[in-house]
N, C-alpha and C positions, 0 to 999 in steps of 0.2 A: 462513583466509580473514580477516581483517578486515573487518568491517560497517560501513559507511559511514553512521554514526548520521544525518546530516546528510540522507539520503535519507529515514529512516522519518521524522526527526521532522517534515521539510516533507510529508510524505505524512499523518502524524497531523494536521497543522494546518489540512489543507486539509479532510481527512475531518470534521475537529470545526467547518470552516467550513458544510459539508454539512448538520449535525445543527441543526434546528432546536428550540429547548428551550424549554417553559416552566417548567420547572422553580425553585423561590424560592431562597435561598442556602445553607437549612439541609440541602437535598436534591439537591448539586449538586457536579460538581467543576469546581473555578478553574481551566481550562485555562491561563492565563497563566502559572500559579505550578506545576501540575503536568504540563505537557506533558512534557516529558523520561521521567519516572515513567512515566506513561501508555504511551509508548510503547515500554517497558520491562517491562511487566507481561507479555505471552507473549515468550518467546524466539525472536525469527525468526530465521530463517536468508535469507543473501541466494539474491534471486531471479537473478543473473548472476554469471559467472566473471569471475575479476581481469582477464582480458585485453579482456572484453568492457567491464568497467568503465573502463580504460586508454583502450579504442578511441573509447568514446561521449565521455569528457571531451576527449580530445584532438579529436576532431569537431567538438566543442560551442565548444572553448576560444575561437575566432576568433568565433564568430557569435554567441552568446548570454553576458550577462553572468551570472557565476556568481551566487549567493544571489539567485534572482531565482525569481518562480512561472515566467517562461517559461524558465529552466534547468530546473527540476525536471521540466517537461512534456515538455520536449524530450529531458531522458536518459533518461525511463522511456519514451517512445516510440522513443529509440535501441536502447536494452537490450532491450525486447520484440523490437524488428525483428532485433538482431544475435543473439538466443539463439533465433530462431526461433519466439518465441509467436506474432509476429504475423505471420499469412496473409492473402495477399490485403487488401483492402479490409476493414480492421476484423473481421475472423473470428481467433478465438485458438485457435490448435493446440494443445488439451488434451493430446494426446499427448506433441509437444516437451516442453511444461512437465511433465509427470508425468515423463519420462525425466530430466530435472534433475534434480527433486526423490527419484530414487532413492540420492541421495549422502547422505540423511536419515533418521532413526528411521522407521520403521513409522507408528507413532502422529500425528506432523508429517507425513507424506506423506499420509495418510488427511484430515487436516484442511483442508489446503491443497488437494487434489484437487478436492474436496467443496464447497469455496468457488471454486474456479475452473469447475467447471460451473454451480454457481447462478449464478455471476456471467455466465456463459456462456448462460445460459436467457434474461437480460435485456439481451443486447448491443444490441437493437432501443433498448429503453429509453435505454441507456447513449448509445448514437449521438445520439439525438434531443436529449439533455440537452447533449450538446457540439456539436452542429450550427451554434450562431451565439456558439461560443467564440472569442474574440480571446485570438490565442498564437500565436508565432512558429513551433510546431509543431502539430500535433493533437493533442487531447487525450482521445480516446480511451483511448489505453492507461494514463495516467494514470488516469483515472475507473474503468476496470477495475480496475487496482492497489487503488485506495482500496477497490472494492468488495471485493477478495480480503482484504486486509488487514481489513478490518472482520468481515468473517465468520471471518477466521482468529482473531482477538482473540476473538471472541464464543464461540469452540469449542477454544481450546487448550489442548494435553494439561494434563494436573495437573503431569506432571514438568518442565516448561516455564514454568510458572505462578510468578510471583515473590511473596512472601510479603508484603504489607507492607497498610497501611490505605488506600492510595489503590487499590493493586490489587484488594482485597476487595470496595471498591466499584465498580470497573468490571465485576468479574465479577458484581456484584448489579444490573447493569445501571442504574447509577445515571447521569445525565444531564449532560452539561456545563454549567456555568453560562450562563444565555444573555447 
């Protein structure tokens, strides 16, 4: 399955907007320059099937303009809903999510399932953060996914880690430049 890098890059851009950094230029990562490299530091797997990818793209094609924040918010909400991860109102079905992850290696499964569990534990905080968000779709799935992505990056298995100067800085928790 070919990975859609636009989704991961948009997720990382939104993630970096959420991080407030007091770092100076010598001890930070310039995300304007290194966004794509940082997004590839951990070899992520898609969190949806090709069928769901196509269905959500078709569903959103006439509703939301591509390459906009609304599109990525709606796309992630759609994929979470269609994959069965989003149950009821903003409840994450950890079992369904974990079931999909069985297609991947055990170390990756473990890291992502722990991330999902930790993000589920703060779902009320995530819900509170998105209550007043203005978007054509609900932003809960997006913020939940950003949480999972961030924790997966922080705990990425060694065999999935990219060896580079920037990725080494990411692994040492060097923050993005303000």
